C-alpha positions, 0 to 999 in steps of 0.5 A, spaced: 646 458 711 644 461 704 647 467 702 645 473 698 649 475 692 648 482 693 651 483 700 657 481 704 657 474 707 659 477 714 654 482 714 649 477 713 651 473 718 651 479 723 644 480 721 642 473 723 645 474 729 642 480 731 635 478 729 637 472 734 639 477 740 633 481 738 628 476 738 631 473 745 633 466 742 640 469 744 638 472 751 642 477 755 648 473 758 648 468 753 654 465 750 655 465 743 657 459 738 665 459 738 668 462 732 670 455 729 663 452 730 660 458 727 664 458 721 663 451 720 656 451 721 656 457 716 661 454 711 665 460 712 672 462 713 673 463 721 676 470 719 669 472 717 666 470 724 672 474 727 669 480 723 662 479 725 663 478 732 668 484 732 662 488 729 657 486 734 662 488 739 663 495 737 655 496 737 655 493 744 651 487 743 656 482 745 662 482 749 668 477 750 670 474 757 677 473 757 678 466 754 671 464 756 668 466 749 663 471 746 657 473 750 650 477 749 651 483 753 647 483 760 644 490 759 637 489 757 636 496 756 641 497 751 639 491 747 632 494 747 634 501 745 639 497 739 633 493 737 628 500 736 634 503 732 635 497 728 627 497 726 627 504 725 632 503 720 629 498 716 622 502 717 626 508 714 628 504 708 621 502 707 619 509 707 624 511 702 623 506 697 616 507 697 617 515 696 622 513 691 616 509 687 611 514 687 607 512 693 603 517 697 604 517 705 597 514 706 598 508 701 605 507 704 602 506 711 596 502 708 602 497 705 605 497 711 599 495 715 597 490 711 604 487 711 604 487 719 597 484 719 599 478 714 606 477 718 602 477 725 596 473 722 601 468 720 604 467 727 597 466 730 595 460 725 595 453 728 
């Protein structure tokens, strides 16, 4: 996994797992990779993965089932709510940056619409 230098490694791993949960790649009830396995895959210390899983657990996205491992919450409604909160936060970040750059609300909406069109159009290309 490639890590950006301006964010902590554990927050980048947590973000990646959240996206996999929100996208359905890790559906409700799915067992997550073991701490050591994920640490090896990400080339990080296992304590980093422990911290990632702790954060995701505190957010209610995952839980521990005794010695069976870590699992995505079975609560689909909670995941849907958390996904909306996550995306709203990202949208607010874009809106703040646009405003700070002196972009009007209308121009920001146009930029966002164009970006969405580009992303969703790219998904429909064979």
